[in-house]
Every structure is written in structure tokens, then in C-alpha cells.
py3Dmol code that shows the C-alpha trace and the ligand (Angstrom):
import py3Dmol

protein = """\
ATOM      1  CA  UNK A   1       0.000   0.000   0.000  1.00  0.00           C
ATOM      2  CA  UNK A   2       2.162   2.743  -1.326  1.00  0.00           C
ATOM      3  CA  UNK A   3       1.707   6.417  -2.216  1.00  0.00           C
ATOM      4  CA  UNK A   4       1.101   5.309  -5.830  1.00  0.00           C
ATOM      5  CA  UNK A   5      -1.907   3.228  -4.727  1.00  0.00           C
ATOM      6  CA  UNK A   6      -3.509   6.089  -2.765  1.00  0.00           C
ATOM      7  CA  UNK A   7      -2.917   8.600  -5.575  1.00  0.00           C
ATOM      8  CA  UNK A   8      -4.504   6.235  -8.093  1.00  0.00           C
ATOM      9  CA  UNK A   9      -7.569   5.641  -5.949  1.00  0.00           C
ATOM     10  CA  UNK A  10      -8.101   9.342  -5.053  1.00  0.00           C
ATOM     11  CA  UNK A  11     -10.516  10.228  -7.911  1.00  0.00           C
ATOM     12  CA  UNK A  12     -12.768   7.276  -6.926  1.00  0.00           C
ATOM     13  CA  UNK A  13     -12.135   7.508  -3.194  1.00  0.00           C
ATOM     14  CA  UNK A  14     -15.812   7.865  -2.234  1.00  0.00           C
ATOM     15  CA  UNK A  15     -16.893   4.624  -3.913  1.00  0.00           C
ATOM     16  CA  UNK A  16     -13.728   2.563  -3.315  1.00  0.00           C
ATOM     17  CA  UNK A  17     -12.832   3.213   0.316  1.00  0.00           C
ATOM     18  CA  UNK A  18     -14.756   2.211   3.424  1.00  0.00           C
ATOM     19  CA  UNK A  19     -16.183   5.233   5.262  1.00  0.00           C
ATOM     20  CA  UNK A  20     -15.554   4.703   8.990  1.00  0.00           C
ATOM     21  CA  UNK A  21     -17.334   7.891  10.067  1.00  0.00           C
ATOM     22  CA  UNK A  22     -20.501   6.981   8.155  1.00  0.00           C
ATOM     23  CA  UNK A  23     -20.485   3.321   9.237  1.00  0.00           C
ATOM     24  CA  UNK A  24     -19.833   3.916  12.944  1.00  0.00           C
ATOM     25  CA  UNK A  25     -23.535   4.025  13.784  1.00  0.00           C
ATOM     26  CA  UNK A  26     -22.713   4.029  17.515  1.00  0.00           C
ATOM     27  CA  UNK A  27     -20.990   7.409  17.158  1.00  0.00           C
ATOM     28  CA  UNK A  28     -18.291   6.158  19.559  1.00  0.00           C
ATOM     29  CA  UNK A  29     -15.412   7.709  17.622  1.00  0.00           C
ATOM     30  CA  UNK A  30     -17.003  11.149  17.457  1.00  0.00           C
ATOM     31  CA  UNK A  31     -17.823  10.878  21.179  1.00  0.00           C
ATOM     32  CA  UNK A  32     -14.216   9.941  21.998  1.00  0.00           C
ATOM     33  CA  UNK A  33     -12.954  12.994  20.067  1.00  0.00           C
ATOM     34  CA  UNK A  34     -15.454  15.277  21.825  1.00  0.00           C
ATOM     35  CA  UNK A  35     -14.067  14.126  25.187  1.00  0.00           C
ATOM     36  CA  UNK A  36     -10.780  15.974  24.584  1.00  0.00           C
ATOM     37  CA  UNK A  37     -11.913  18.602  22.070  1.00  0.00           C
ATOM     38  CA  UNK A  38     -11.039  22.169  23.007  1.00  0.00           C
ATOM     39  CA  UNK A  39     -11.473  25.422  21.074  1.00  0.00           C
ATOM     40  CA  UNK A  40      -8.102  26.563  22.433  1.00  0.00           C
ATOM     41  CA  UNK A  41      -6.212  23.467  21.249  1.00  0.00           C
ATOM     42  CA  UNK A  42      -4.810  21.890  18.105  1.00  0.00           C
ATOM     43  CA  UNK A  43      -5.467  18.513  16.552  1.00  0.00           C
ATOM     44  CA  UNK A  44      -3.743  16.640  13.748  1.00  0.00           C
ATOM     45  CA  UNK A  45      -5.700  14.299  11.470  1.00  0.00           C
ATOM     46  CA  UNK A  46      -3.117  11.740  10.339  1.00  0.00           C
ATOM     47  CA  UNK A  47      -4.073  10.091   7.043  1.00  0.00           C
ATOM     48  CA  UNK A  48      -6.984  12.489   6.534  1.00  0.00           C
ATOM     49  CA  UNK A  49      -7.608  11.387   2.899  1.00  0.00           C
ATOM     50  CA  UNK A  50     -10.476  13.410   1.402  1.00  0.00           C
ATOM     51  CA  UNK A  51     -11.198  15.011   4.767  1.00  0.00           C
ATOM     52  CA  UNK A  52     -14.202  13.076   6.087  1.00  0.00           C
ATOM     53  CA  UNK A  53     -13.317  14.010   9.675  1.00  0.00           C
ATOM     54  CA  UNK A  54     -12.810  17.714   8.983  1.00  0.00           C
ATOM     55  CA  UNK A  55     -16.464  18.696   9.639  1.00  0.00           C
ATOM     56  CA  UNK A  56     -16.169  16.875  12.977  1.00  0.00           C
ATOM     57  CA  UNK A  57     -12.844  18.475  13.960  1.00  0.00           C
ATOM     58  CA  UNK A  58     -12.951  22.019  12.552  1.00  0.00           C
ATOM     59  CA  UNK A  59     -15.814  23.347  14.729  1.00  0.00           C
ATOM     60  CA  UNK A  60     -14.444  21.963  18.017  1.00  0.00           C
ATOM     61  CA  UNK A  61     -10.678  22.670  17.810  1.00  0.00           C
ATOM     62  CA  UNK A  62      -8.751  25.910  17.392  1.00  0.00           C
ATOM     63  CA  UNK A  63      -6.674  24.514  14.536  1.00  0.00           C
ATOM     64  CA  UNK A  64      -6.681  21.318  12.496  1.00  0.00           C
ATOM     65  CA  UNK A  65      -3.602  20.033  10.703  1.00  0.00           C
ATOM     66  CA  UNK A  66      -4.710  17.590   7.997  1.00  0.00           C
ATOM     67  CA  UNK A  67      -1.952  15.387   6.613  1.00  0.00           C
ATOM     68  CA  UNK A  68      -1.878  12.563   4.100  1.00  0.00           C
ATOM     69  CA  UNK A  69       0.594  10.805   1.827  1.00  0.00           C
ATOM     70  CA  UNK A  70      -1.699  11.491  -1.167  1.00  0.00           C
ATOM     71  CA  UNK A  71      -1.505  14.988  -2.666  1.00  0.00           C
ATOM     72  CA  UNK A  72      -4.630  14.231  -4.705  1.00  0.00           C
ATOM     73  CA  UNK A  73      -6.655  13.312  -1.617  1.00  0.00           C
ATOM     74  CA  UNK A  74      -5.499  16.501   0.093  1.00  0.00           C
ATOM     75  CA  UNK A  75      -6.476  18.614  -2.933  1.00  0.00           C
ATOM     76  CA  UNK A  76      -9.994  17.097  -2.838  1.00  0.00           C
ATOM     77  CA  UNK A  77     -10.289  17.815   0.903  1.00  0.00           C
ATOM     78  CA  UNK A  78      -8.992  21.366   0.567  1.00  0.00           C
ATOM     79  CA  UNK A  79     -11.474  22.167  -2.209  1.00  0.00           C
ATOM     80  CA  UNK A  80     -14.391  20.574  -0.371  1.00  0.00           C
ATOM     81  CA  UNK A  81     -13.842  22.267   2.987  1.00  0.00           C
ATOM     82  CA  UNK A  82     -12.947  25.819   1.945  1.00  0.00           C
ATOM     83  CA  UNK A  83     -15.529  27.162   4.379  1.00  0.00           C
ATOM     84  CA  UNK A  84     -13.268  26.333   7.333  1.00  0.00           C
ATOM     85  CA  UNK A  85     -10.438  28.782   7.941  1.00  0.00           C
ATOM     86  CA  UNK A  86      -8.695  26.837  10.711  1.00  0.00           C
ATOM     87  CA  UNK A  87      -7.414  23.901   8.614  1.00  0.00           C
ATOM     88  CA  UNK A  88      -3.915  23.551   7.197  1.00  0.00           C
ATOM     89  CA  UNK A  89      -3.038  20.751   4.812  1.00  0.00           C
ATOM     90  CA  UNK A  90       0.297  19.057   4.207  1.00  0.00           C
ATOM     91  CA  UNK A  91       1.473  16.120   2.164  1.00  0.00           C
ATOM     92  CA  UNK A  92       3.419  13.952   4.619  1.00  0.00           C
ATOM     93  CA  UNK A  93       4.594  10.339   4.428  1.00  0.00           C
ATOM     94  CA  UNK A  94       4.291   8.998   7.969  1.00  0.00           C
ATOM     95  CA  UNK A  95       6.639   6.168   7.004  1.00  0.00           C
ATOM     96  CA  UNK A  96       9.461   8.457   5.864  1.00  0.00           C
ATOM     97  CA  UNK A  97      12.789   7.862   7.606  1.00  0.00           C
ATOM     98  CA  UNK A  98      12.823  11.444   8.929  1.00  0.00           C
ATOM     99  CA  UNK A  99      10.142  14.085   9.325  1.00  0.00           C
ATOM    100  CA  UNK A 100      10.393  17.697  10.406  1.00  0.00           C
ATOM    101  CA  UNK A 101       9.464  17.991  14.087  1.00  0.00           C
ATOM    102  CA  UNK A 102       5.947  19.230  14.874  1.00  0.00           C
ATOM    103  CA  UNK A 103       3.728  18.988  17.982  1.00  0.00           C
ATOM    104  CA  UNK A 104      -0.038  19.052  18.483  1.00  0.00           C
ATOM    105  CA  UNK A 105      -2.299  18.867  21.523  1.00  0.00           C
ATOM    106  CA  UNK A 106      -4.088  15.829  20.130  1.00  0.00           C
ATOM    107  CA  UNK A 107      -4.330  13.502  17.149  1.00  0.00           C
ATOM    108  CA  UNK A 108      -6.711  11.245  15.329  1.00  0.00           C
ATOM    109  CA  UNK A 109      -5.598   8.518  12.970  1.00  0.00           C
ATOM    110  CA  UNK A 110      -8.497   6.620  11.434  1.00  0.00           C
ATOM    111  CA  UNK A 111      -7.689   3.530   9.388  1.00  0.00           C
ATOM    112  CA  UNK A 112      -4.462   4.917   7.989  1.00  0.00           C
ATOM    113  CA  UNK A 113      -1.898   2.449   9.411  1.00  0.00           C
ATOM    114  CA  UNK A 114      -2.597  -0.214   6.830  1.00  0.00           C
ATOM    115  CA  UNK A 115       0.736  -0.856   5.130  1.00  0.00           C
ATOM    116  CA  UNK A 116       1.947  -4.450   4.872  1.00  0.00           C
ATOM    117  CA  UNK A 117       5.517  -3.295   5.584  1.00  0.00           C
ATOM    118  CA  UNK A 118       6.583  -3.740   9.212  1.00  0.00           C
ATOM    119  CA  UNK A 119       9.368  -1.183   8.761  1.00  0.00           C
ATOM    120  CA  UNK A 120       6.893   1.409   7.472  1.00  0.00           C
ATOM    121  CA  UNK A 121       4.459   0.697  10.292  1.00  0.00           C
ATOM    122  CA  UNK A 122       7.213   1.103  12.891  1.00  0.00           C
ATOM    123  CA  UNK A 123       8.106   4.510  11.452  1.00  0.00           C
ATOM    124  CA  UNK A 124       4.418   5.479  11.321  1.00  0.00           C
ATOM    125  CA  UNK A 125       3.948   4.714  15.037  1.00  0.00           C
ATOM    126  CA  UNK A 126       7.203   6.531  15.906  1.00  0.00           C
ATOM    127  CA  UNK A 127       6.270   9.731  14.050  1.00  0.00           C
ATOM    128  CA  UNK A 128       2.677   9.636  15.313  1.00  0.00           C
ATOM    129  CA  UNK A 129       3.992   9.588  18.867  1.00  0.00           C
ATOM    130  CA  UNK A 130       6.479  12.399  18.182  1.00  0.00           C
ATOM    131  CA  UNK A 131       3.678  14.643  16.830  1.00  0.00           C
ATOM    132  CA  UNK A 132       1.705  14.649  20.113  1.00  0.00           C
ATOM    133  CA  UNK A 133       2.580  16.798  23.124  1.00  0.00           C
ATOM    134  CA  UNK A 134       3.097  15.214  26.532  1.00  0.00           C
ATOM    135  CA  UNK A 135      -0.346  14.534  28.045  1.00  0.00           C
ATOM    136  CA  UNK A 136      -1.986  14.894  24.613  1.00  0.00           C
ATOM    137  CA  UNK A 137      -4.755  12.588  23.398  1.00  0.00           C
ATOM    138  CA  UNK A 138      -4.895  10.111  20.555  1.00  0.00           C
ATOM    139  CA  UNK A 139      -7.861   8.357  18.964  1.00  0.00           C
ATOM    140  CA  UNK A 140      -6.604   5.572  16.730  1.00  0.00           C
ATOM    141  CA  UNK A 141      -8.778   3.255  14.625  1.00  0.00           C
ATOM    142  CA  UNK A 142      -7.329   0.223  12.847  1.00  0.00           C
ATOM    143  CA  UNK A 143      -8.679  -2.942  11.205  1.00  0.00           C
ATOM    144  CA  UNK A 144      -9.125  -5.853  13.600  1.00  0.00           C
ATOM    145  CA  UNK A 145      -7.405  -9.154  12.824  1.00  0.00           C
ATOM    146  CA  UNK A 146      -9.783 -10.990  15.153  1.00  0.00           C
ATOM    147  CA  UNK A 147     -12.746  -9.622  13.211  1.00  0.00           C
ATOM    148  CA  UNK A 148     -11.236 -10.480   9.848  1.00  0.00           C
ATOM    149  CA  UNK A 149     -10.549 -14.099  10.880  1.00  0.00           C
ATOM    150  CA  UNK A 150     -14.025 -14.354  12.409  1.00  0.00           C
ATOM    151  CA  UNK A 151     -15.560 -13.242   9.081  1.00  0.00           C
ATOM    152  CA  UNK A 152     -13.457 -15.802   7.169  1.00  0.00           C
ATOM    153  CA  UNK A 153     -14.536 -18.564   9.540  1.00  0.00           C
ATOM    154  CA  UNK A 154     -18.206 -17.644   9.126  1.00  0.00           C
ATOM    155  CA  UNK A 155     -17.886 -17.370   5.339  1.00  0.00           C
ATOM    156  CA  UNK A 156     -16.251 -20.807   5.070  1.00  0.00           C
ATOM    157  CA  UNK A 157     -18.573 -22.604   7.487  1.00  0.00           C
ATOM    158  CA  UNK A 158     -21.809 -21.291   5.983  1.00  0.00           C
ATOM    159  CA  UNK A 159     -20.594 -20.714   2.422  1.00  0.00           C
ATOM    160  CA  UNK A 160     -21.455 -17.030   2.620  1.00  0.00           C
ATOM    161  CA  UNK A 161     -21.130 -15.269  -0.762  1.00  0.00           C
ATOM    162  CA  UNK A 162     -20.180 -18.675  -2.252  1.00  0.00           C
ATOM    163  CA  UNK A 163     -16.937 -18.686  -0.245  1.00  0.00           C
ATOM    164  CA  UNK A 164     -16.447 -22.395  -0.988  1.00  0.00           C
ATOM    165  CA  UNK A 165     -16.017 -21.570  -4.668  1.00  0.00           C
ATOM    166  CA  UNK A 166     -12.996 -19.348  -3.908  1.00  0.00           C
ATOM    167  CA  UNK A 167      -9.934 -20.800  -5.575  1.00  0.00           C
ATOM    168  CA  UNK A 168      -7.091 -21.249  -3.097  1.00  0.00           C
ATOM    169  CA  UNK A 169      -3.875 -19.558  -4.219  1.00  0.00           C
ATOM    170  CA  UNK A 170      -0.905 -21.706  -5.202  1.00  0.00           C
ATOM    171  CA  UNK A 171       2.824 -21.207  -5.700  1.00  0.00           C
ATOM    172  CA  UNK A 172       4.399 -17.867  -4.829  1.00  0.00           C
ATOM    173  CA  UNK A 173       1.039 -16.237  -4.063  1.00  0.00           C
ATOM    174  CA  UNK A 174       0.224 -18.943  -1.506  1.00  0.00           C
ATOM    175  CA  UNK A 175       3.654 -18.607   0.125  1.00  0.00           C
ATOM    176  CA  UNK A 176       3.362 -14.835   0.386  1.00  0.00           C
ATOM    177  CA  UNK A 177      -0.170 -15.102   1.811  1.00  0.00           C
ATOM    178  CA  UNK A 178       1.053 -17.483   4.528  1.00  0.00           C
ATOM    179  CA  UNK A 179       3.948 -15.146   5.385  1.00  0.00           C
ATOM    180  CA  UNK A 180       1.564 -12.185   5.439  1.00  0.00           C
ATOM    181  CA  UNK A 181      -1.134 -13.758   7.606  1.00  0.00           C
ATOM    182  CA  UNK A 182       1.454 -14.625  10.265  1.00  0.00           C
ATOM    183  CA  UNK A 183       2.083 -10.892  10.504  1.00  0.00           C
ATOM    184  CA  UNK A 184      -1.629  -9.993  10.526  1.00  0.00           C
ATOM    185  CA  UNK A 185      -1.599  -8.877   6.895  1.00  0.00           C
ATOM    186  CA  UNK A 186      -4.617 -10.061   4.919  1.00  0.00           C
ATOM    187  CA  UNK A 187      -6.313  -8.777   1.781  1.00  0.00           C
ATOM    188  CA  UNK A 188      -9.023  -6.150   1.611  1.00  0.00           C
ATOM    189  CA  UNK A 189     -10.266  -6.015  -2.000  1.00  0.00           C
ATOM    190  CA  UNK A 190      -7.122  -7.916  -3.082  1.00  0.00           C
ATOM    191  CA  UNK A 191      -4.796  -5.411  -1.392  1.00  0.00           C
ATOM    192  CA  UNK A 192      -2.575  -6.775   1.417  1.00  0.00           C
ATOM    193  CA  UNK A 193      -3.659  -4.764   4.462  1.00  0.00           C
ATOM    194  CA  UNK A 194      -2.367  -4.860   8.021  1.00  0.00           C
ATOM    195  CA  UNK A 195      -4.935  -5.949  10.620  1.00  0.00           C
ATOM    196  CA  UNK A 196      -4.166  -5.692  14.346  1.00  0.00           C
ATOM    197  CA  UNK A 197      -4.786  -7.826  17.416  1.00  0.00           C
ATOM    198  CA  UNK A 198      -6.005  -6.028  20.523  1.00  0.00           C
ATOM    199  CA  UNK A 199      -2.980  -7.136  22.559  1.00  0.00           C
ATOM    200  CA  UNK A 200      -0.613  -6.185  19.743  1.00  0.00           C
ATOM    201  CA  UNK A 201      -2.034  -2.656  19.650  1.00  0.00           C
ATOM    202  CA  UNK A 202      -1.697  -2.254  23.387  1.00  0.00           C
ATOM    203  CA  UNK A 203       1.953  -3.323  23.252  1.00  0.00           C
ATOM    204  CA  UNK A 204       2.841  -1.232  20.184  1.00  0.00           C
ATOM    205  CA  UNK A 205       1.311   1.927  21.611  1.00  0.00           C
ATOM    206  CA  UNK A 206       2.877   1.428  25.038  1.00  0.00           C
ATOM    207  CA  UNK A 207       6.311   0.971  23.434  1.00  0.00           C
ATOM    208  CA  UNK A 208       5.660   4.073  21.292  1.00  0.00           C
ATOM    209  CA  UNK A 209       5.238   6.164  24.461  1.00  0.00           C
ATOM    210  CA  UNK A 210       1.470   6.105  25.053  1.00  0.00           C
ATOM    211  CA  UNK A 211      -0.663   5.176  28.025  1.00  0.00           C
ATOM    212  CA  UNK A 212      -3.505   3.137  26.579  1.00  0.00           C
ATOM    213  CA  UNK A 213      -6.749   4.173  28.278  1.00  0.00           C
ATOM    214  CA  UNK A 214      -9.284   2.082  26.410  1.00  0.00           C
ATOM    215  CA  UNK A 215      -9.523  -0.265  23.442  1.00  0.00           C
ATOM    216  CA  UNK A 216     -13.006  -0.905  22.156  1.00  0.00           C
ATOM    217  CA  UNK A 217     -14.835  -2.293  19.172  1.00  0.00           C
ATOM    218  CA  UNK A 218     -16.324  -0.063  16.500  1.00  0.00           C
ATOM    219  CA  UNK A 219     -19.022  -2.366  15.198  1.00  0.00           C
ATOM    220  CA  UNK A 220     -20.334  -2.436  11.649  1.00  0.00           C
ATOM    221  CA  UNK A 221     -23.235  -4.113   9.869  1.00  0.00           C
ATOM    222  CA  UNK A 222     -22.543  -7.537   8.359  1.00  0.00           C
ATOM    223  CA  UNK A 223     -23.440  -6.057   4.987  1.00  0.00           C
ATOM    224  CA  UNK A 224     -20.105  -4.198   5.162  1.00  0.00           C
ATOM    225  CA  UNK A 225     -18.374  -7.594   5.128  1.00  0.00           C
ATOM    226  CA  UNK A 226     -20.606  -9.777   2.920  1.00  0.00           C
ATOM    227  CA  UNK A 227     -22.736  -9.099  -0.179  1.00  0.00           C
ATOM    228  CA  UNK A 228     -25.411 -11.472   1.135  1.00  0.00           C
ATOM    229  CA  UNK A 229     -25.096 -11.944   4.901  1.00  0.00           C
ATOM    230  CA  UNK A 230     -27.346 -14.781   6.204  1.00  0.00           C
ATOM    231  CA  UNK A 231     -30.486 -13.334   7.826  1.00  0.00           C
ATOM    232  CA  UNK A 232     -29.684 -15.111  11.131  1.00  0.00           C
ATOM    233  CA  UNK A 233     -26.231 -13.501  11.324  1.00  0.00           C
ATOM    234  CA  UNK A 234     -26.544 -10.722  13.888  1.00  0.00           C
ATOM    235  CA  UNK A 235     -24.083 -10.734  16.810  1.00  0.00           C
ATOM    236  CA  UNK A 236     -21.164 -10.468  17.210  1.00  0.00           C
ATOM    237  CA  UNK A 237     -20.858  -7.917  14.424  1.00  0.00           C
ATOM    238  CA  UNK A 238     -17.631  -7.264  12.481  1.00  0.00           C
ATOM    239  CA  UNK A 239     -15.486  -4.516  13.963  1.00  0.00           C
ATOM    240  CA  UNK A 240     -12.432  -2.242  13.861  1.00  0.00           C
ATOM    241  CA  UNK A 241     -10.417  -1.475  16.985  1.00  0.00           C
ATOM    242  CA  UNK A 242     -10.565   2.020  18.439  1.00  0.00           C
ATOM    243  CA  UNK A 243      -7.873   2.995  20.931  1.00  0.00           C
ATOM    244  CA  UNK A 244      -8.011   5.981  23.240  1.00  0.00           C
ATOM    245  CA  UNK A 245      -4.507   6.776  24.473  1.00  0.00           C
ATOM    246  CA  UNK A 246      -2.528   9.559  26.142  1.00  0.00           C
ATOM    247  CA  UNK A 247       1.045  10.543  25.287  1.00  0.00           C
ATOM    248  CA  UNK A 248       3.303   9.877  28.292  1.00  0.00           C
TER     249      UNK A 248
END
"""
ligand_1 = """\
27
SAM
C -8.567 4.231 4.411
S -8.041 5.888 4.195
C -8.706 6.604 5.679
C -8.962 8.047 5.554
C -9.600 8.823 6.685
N -8.791 8.785 7.888
C -11.022 8.401 6.967
O -11.283 7.815 8.019
O -11.898 8.681 6.152
C -6.306 5.815 4.564
C -5.570 7.098 4.276
O -4.278 6.999 4.869
C -3.341 7.590 4.001
N -2.008 7.039 4.274
C -1.618 5.767 4.086
N -0.314 5.636 4.395
C 0.114 6.864 4.781
C 1.369 7.379 5.194
N 2.449 6.605 5.241
N 1.451 8.686 5.527
C 0.369 9.494 5.456
N -0.844 9.060 5.046
C -0.984 7.760 4.716
C -3.848 7.261 2.611
O -3.350 8.124 1.625
C -5.363 7.369 2.786
O -5.810 8.633 2.430
"""
view = py3Dmol.view(width=600, height=400)
view.addModel(protein, "pdb")
view.setStyle({"model": 0}, {"cartoon": {"style": "trace"}})
view.addModel(ligand_1, "xyz")
view.setStyle({"model": 1}, {"stick": {}})
view.zoomTo()
view.show()
């Protein structure tokens, strides 16, 4: 999942990419942000894409820094949200070896740490931590590996969406899939995407200098996972992980 991928998808972002804000019917993420929002403070939206979270952030913070690896996504966001005068945009690769130092009172990072590369993820976590002031808040949302495996198990057991007709990969593709899954990397729409375990997140964030306050599920409808979910399939629902953490 490189810059090239995100630039290519930008013109069709709305139809291609899962909208966390729209699908979080519980409103838990917005509520978590409101708990530390402050008209005198700054927030950085890391991996802001086309700016879905800007209407949530702009009215409740003094300033919003919106960063993304995709210049095209940023251009779309900037054009769409011209009515806000407290947003600044910057094209930043959170997996770059070095970034210019900057500090904010708080940060959100919603489904942006997705790269299959461990090295790039390590840099992403390191820079994310460096961007937040001591005592500052973070709301992080990432795909759940538990949820992804749960969906696979359900699909295979009950042949959801004709899962049994899926052709198992062979050769190099099979080998790379086995290597990937051991690291929590599994495909979303044929793109290798990092998924996280709850315990893994807690450890990674603690080592990156955060105090983890809460990790909870952001639940979605089964129709976000399957074209034809069985009518009896209700709970548990598929989910992402949301972490609320404070910078130590
Ligand atoms: C799935 S989208 C999520 C967008 C947005 N946070 C939301 O919830 O609507 C992931 C975004 O992360 C950005 N991204 C991925 N890797 C990045 C990196 N290394 N540095 C900065 N942004 C990155 C992508 O360009 C993309 O816009």
C-alpha cells in the first residue's frame, strides 16, 4: 500500500474506500474525540484522505492540521472544505525515515496504518507519537485481525457469498499469503492490508510512548463484510479497533 496506490484511488475515493465515520452508527469515535476537544487546542488528522473528519474536527478545535501521503486526496479535501479557515493541509509520508518535528495537543488517525511493511508501520507509530505533546490525546482506529478471521470462519462454514467456490492460491502467491497472515496482513479487496490484534495494539502503543486508556470495538453491519449476509447472522458484528490513548 504505497503512495502510488492512494494517488490512483483518489478520484474514486468515495466509492472505493470504506467510510468509517458513516459506518460507525454508535458514534463512539465522534464521542471519543469530543471528550478531549477544546477550542483553544490543536489537533492533527493523520491520514486524513479526502477530509471526512474535517467537519467533525474544525468546529471543536482551534486549529486542524490535515496530513496525508496522497496529494490528490489533500487537494480534494482542501477544495471541499474551503468554508473552514482553521485547517492547514500538508502532504506527509508517515513512514518516511525522517520528518520535520511538529507537535499538536491531540491527534486522530483513522484507518491509515494499513501498510503491509513492518518497517513502514514502525516509522508510522514513531512519528505519530512524536507529533503529540506530553499529556496529549490520541484516537486511533485500525482494522481488527480478530474480526477479519471471524468473518473468514463464518464465510467458510456457511458458504457465505459462495466462499467455498474461492480458488485457493498456489505457488508464490500462496507462500506470500502465509507469510503475510502470520504478521496480521490479509487482503481487503485484493490489497494486502495490516490488521491488528487487541494485545498487539496495546503493546505497540505502550512501546511508542502512550498510556492506553481504552480499546473498544467499532461495530459495523454484516453487509459491510458480505454481499449477502445470512439473515440469522446478527451478533457479534464485524469490527475495527478504536484505541483511546494519552502521550506519556
Ligand atoms: C482508508 S483511508 C482513511 C482516511 C480517513 N482517515 C477516513 O477515516 O476517512 C487511509 C488514508 O491513509 C493515508 N495514508 C496511508 N499511508 C500513509 C502514510 N504513510 N502517511 C500518510 N498518510 C498515509 C492514505 O493516503 C489514505 O488517504
